[in-house]
N, C-alpha and C positions, 0 to 999 in steps of 0.2 A: 507496499498499499504507500504510495508520497502523498507526505504531509509539509503540508505549506503553512508559511508565517502572515496570516491572514489581517493582521493589525498588531500596531508597536503602543506600547505607551510609556512613556518620562517621566520621572521627577528627576529630576538635576541640579546644580548652582551652577549649570548652561542655561537652561530651558526645561517649561515644562510642555508635555505634549512633542510628541514627534516630531514638528515641525519647524518651532523653535530650537528641539533638541541638535533639528541635522545642519540647521541654519551658523549654529553657536560651535558643531562641526566644519564645517565646513567653513571658518571666516577663522580656524584654529582660538577661540573664544578661551578666556582662560577662568576658569569660577571658583580658582584657588583665593579663598584671600582672609583676613583675621579668627578666628572661633569668637561669637559673641553671647554661643548659647552657655559658657561659661566660664568658669572664671579659671587661666592656666596665667597669670599673668608671675609664677614665679615658677613660670616653663622656660624651658631654650627655646622650646619651637611653642610658637602661638598660629600657628596657620594649617584651612582645610580645606575640602570643597565644601565647604553647607551651603546646605539648602535655602537660600534667603530670602524675605519678603511672599514663603509659600502660603496660599489662599485655598484652600482643604473646601470651606464650603462651597467657595466659588465655580469648582468643579463638581463637587459629590453632593451638593446643597448642606443646608446648616444641620439637619432632620438628623440628631441621633448620635454628633458627631462630642458631643458632653464631654461621654467617658472617654473619649478615644482615640488612640494617645501617638504622638509623634509619627514615631513611624507606620502603623496604622494607617494613618492617615495618607499617606503615603502609597501605601500599598493600596488602598482605597482605592486612590484619584489612580495613582497608575492604570490596577483593571479598569475606570471608567474609561479614561480614554483609552487605552485598546480596543473596550469591545463595543466601541462608538466607531473606531475609526474601519474596525473590519462588521460594521455592519452589523451586529449581533444582536441589538437593541430591535431590528428591524428584522430583523426574521430570528428570534430566537429559541434554541432549542427545545425540548422538554427538560424540567429540572433535574431527572436521571440521566439526560447527555450533555452535561453541562460543568466545569470543574474545573480543579485546583491544585496549581501544582509550585509553588513558593519556597524558595531558596532564601536559606542566614544563617550566618552566624552566629551574631549577636544577639539574636531579638529584640524586645522591652530594657534593654538593659535604666532604662532610664526610669520607668514604669519601673520597676524589680529592687532599681533604690529608695526612690519613695516609698515603695509598700516596704521594704525591709524595714528604714528609719523611722516612720509611723509606727509597726507593728514592734520594735525593739525598747522605743522610748515613752508612747504612749499605754502600750499592752497591747496586747495582741485583743482583745475587749472591745476597744476603741478604732481596730482596722476599720476602712471603709468598705465594705463589701465592692464596692463600685470601682477600687483598687486593681482588687484583684485578676482580674482575668485578662487583662494586661502582662503581665507576667510571666505565662508557659511565653516559650520558645516556638511556640502552635499560633501565639494568638492575630499575629498578620494574614495567618493565612484564615483561620473559621471567620473570621471578620465577614472578607466577600464573598463567602459562602450564600451567611444573614444574610446578607443585600441584597443575593444576585438570585436567591432560592438557584445552586447549585446541589447537586445530589449525587453526580455521582464519582465525584472521589474531591477530597480534603489530605490534601497530601504536606508539609512537609517538609525540606530537605536543609540538613549540619551536613557540610564541610569543607568547612572553614571561606577560602578564597573561592573555591569549585563551585560552590551551594548554584552557584544561576546555572549554567551552563549542564548541570546537576541536573536542576528541575529539569530543565527543557529536553535532560536527556531523558530522565524516567516518564515524561506528558509522554515520546513518543513512542511507551512501549505501551500504558495504557491504553494510545489513542488507534494502536492498531487490533487490540481490545475491544474495544469500541467505536468501529467507523464512522458512529452517526455521530457521535460526538461532539466535544468543540472544549478545548483544552484552555486556560488561565492562565500563564504561568514563569513566570520569573524567578529576579530574586529584590531585595529589598533588607538596608541596612540605615540607621541610623546615625549620626552623630552624638553616638554621646561620654560623658565625661568616663567613665569606669576603658570602655574602651580605649578615647584617646589615653587617658593617661598610662592603663596597661599595659598599650600599643611603644606610648613614649621610653617608660621605663626597661619595655625591650629590648631597646637601646634599637628600633626598627624607625622610629621615621624621621624622616629630613629634616637637618639642624643643627644633628648632632654632635654632626664632627664635619659638615661641612656647609654648603649654603642647602639655607632650607625650598628650596624649591623643586618640582614634578616634573624634571628631562629624565623621562628613560634613554637609559643608549646613550649619555653621556659622560664623557667624562668626568666629570661633576658630583654624581651620581650617591645619593650616598642612606639613599631612606625613605619609604614612602608619604605622601602627603597621603594622611587619613582624607576622604570621602565620603559623601549621606547620598539614598536616594531613592528610586525604584527602581527599576525597566520587568518589562514585563511585556511577551506574545501572546496571544491570541495560534492557536494548531489546531490548524482541519482538514481534517483528509482533502485530498485535490477535487476527489469527484464530487465530496459534498459541498464546497465550493461552486462546482460546473454547474450541479443541479438549481443554485440556490442563486445562477448568473451572478457570481462571485469574487472577482480576480485574486491570486496571491501577492505576495509582495514580494517573495522568495520562496525557495525551497530545498527543506530539510533534507542534503541530500547524503551525509554521513556525519556519525556519530562516532572517536573512538577515543580510550582512556586510558592510562595505563601508570603506573608506580613505582618510583626505584626500588630496589634491594635495599638500602643507605642512606647517608645524609650523600654523602662522598658526591665530587661536581660528577666525577662520568656515569655514578650508575644517574643522576638528575637530568643527567643532557640526553642515554638513553630514552629512559623514560620518555624523555617528554616527544626526541623522534619516533619511538612506537604509536601515541597517541596521533598523532599526527596522519602519519601511515595506513593506523586503525580505520581513521577517518575519510580516507582517502580513499582503502581499500572498503571499506564498507558501501560508498556509493561508487562505485562502478568504477572510478577516478585513477585520472594519472598528474603527476606532480607538476606536470606542463599546461596542464586543466585549472593548477588554482593562477590567477592574477591579484590577489590583493590578500595581506593577513591580515586582519585584526588583533594587533598584537598584544599578549599579557602583561606586557610592559607594566611597572608600577615603582623605576628609577632602587632597587635591592641590587646593592652591589655583585651578587655573584644572580640571579634569577635573570634578570635581560641578559647574561652574559652566556646564562643557559640556555635561555631562548633563540639566542639568534645562531652559536652550533650549531642547537639543535635543526632551526631552520635550513645552516648550510649545509647538514646532512641529509634532509632529508629530498629540497631542491641542486643541492649541486651545482654545478655550473651555474644556473638561473637564475639562482638565489643571489646572486651580483648584479641582475636588472630587475627581482620585483617587491611592488612596492610593499614598505610596511610603515601602520599605524597605529600606535597607541595613543586609545583615547585617557589613560589616564593622567597623561600627562594635562592632561583640564581639564579633567574632575576631580581627581587624587586617587586614591585607592579605596573600593567604596565595598570590598569585597565583595557577597553576593550576590549583590546589584550591577558589578563592575561588568556580569558574564554577560545582564540582560543591555547594559550600554553600549559593549561591544556589538550584539548581533545587532542592533542598533548600527553601529558606524559601520557592519555588514551589508546591509541589507541597503544602506545611502550609496553603495559606491556599485550595489547590481543596479536598483533601479536610477539612480543620475548619471551614474558613468563617476562623483567627485571621491574623489578620496580623503578620509579620516588624517591629519595631519597629525604630529607628534610633535610641540614643540619643546621650547627652548634645546629644541636639540642641536647648542650651537656647537660644541666643542666632542664630535663626533669619537666614540673608545675607539680605535680597533677591534680591542675583546669581542665591541659588538658590531661587527660586522653584516651593518644590515644598510639597505636602500630607504632614503626615507620616504614617505610618502610625500606626492606637492598636490592639494587641491585647486591649482589654479589647471591645473592641464589633466581634465575631462580624462578617463578611457574608455573602450568597453573593459566590463567588464560579466567573465561568466561566470567563475567562479570565485567566491572569497571563502578564506577558512579563520576560521575565528577558536585563539587561545586561551585559553585560563590557565597559570603554575600555580600553584604553591612555593614555601619555602619548604615544603617539608619532602619534594619529591617528587610530588605525583599532579600529573595534565593530565586536564582533562581538553577537545578537539574537537571541533563541530565548522563542517564543510556548506555553506550556504553554495545553494544552484539559481539563475537568472529562469526566470519561468519565461513564458511565452506569450 
C-alpha cells in the first residue's frame, strides 16, 4: 500500500502553519533568541528556539483551553492546522478510522514541575485535580482524540531525538492495517526549565565552550541550541486520497532505522549509513535517486561529523554535489518536533524545488564535508532523504517522494 502525506501542521519559532514555516525556511530566518519563559540569567547560555506570541485560541478556539498546558496547545494547534491542510474537516472519516501517533521526548515538564511543587509545598490534599492530567508523558496525544473524536489509535512514542520520525514510522505500520483510515502523527516539545537546565548541566548546549550559535557543520559548533514547537502530518493511503479527490503533498517511499552496538564513532557512522540504506532499499530506490537531504545535524561536535561521514559512505562520489540542509540551524534542536520540521522541509523541496538551507554555516568544517543547500537555486527534487540521529548512536531515516 502506498502512503501519502496529505497535510502538514507546524507551530515553530519561525512561523505557525505550513506556509509561514516554509517562508521562514526559504528565507533562512532564525527563530533563535533569548529565553523569556523562565529565568536563566545565572547561566552562561540564554538562547533557544522559543515559540513567541503564540495564540492558541486563534487557531483552535478558546473553548476548553483553560486547563490545557503549553505543549498540549502546540499539539492541538498543529493537529488542527494539519487536518485543515489535508481537507479532513471537509471529508471526515468515521471516528474509528481516525487516530493519532505523537512523539515526545520530555512531555509536559513544566506542568509536572508545577504539580509536584504544589503537592510538596501545600500537601497532596490541596493539589488541584485539573493539574494532574497534563503531567503524564502522553498528555499531548490524548488531547487531540478528545477534541477531534478519534478512536482508531492513540499512541505516544518517546524515543528521544528520534521520537518524531519514529511516530511517523509507527503510524505507517498502523495505516497498512487500516487502509481506510487517516492518522495525525509527528512530534511535540516544549521549552521547559527542567529540560533547559538538564541539557545545560549535561554540557550539551551551545555557548558552554564556544559561541552560543546554532551552526551545524560549522567548525565553530560546540553544541545545540534547544528548540520547541510541534510539527505533525496527516497520513492517508493514496487510494483513499484518490477516492476523495485529494492530492498528496508527498509520498512516504521508505523508512529505515539502525542502532550502533556501542558509542564509539565508527559504529555510529555505520549505523547512520545503514539506516539510510535501509530506507532506500525499503522504497526500491538507489542513492542516485535522492536529490536533497534534510539533515538531522544540530551543531553537535560528534553527531554532525558522523552524519556527514555516513552521507559520504552512502552516496559515494555523488555526495560532493548532493545538497544538504539542516533546519535546526534556524529552529534549534526541538527533539521530537525536529523530525516533523525536517519532513516539512523535505516536502517544501518536493513541492516547490526550494531547499531549506543551513544558516550560520560560515566556516565549513573539513570533517563535515557536505554541500550546503542554496534556497536561491530552485531545482527539481524527485526524492528527499530525512535523517534523525541521536547522540547514542541510533538513526532513523525516511525517504519522501514527489507524487504526480
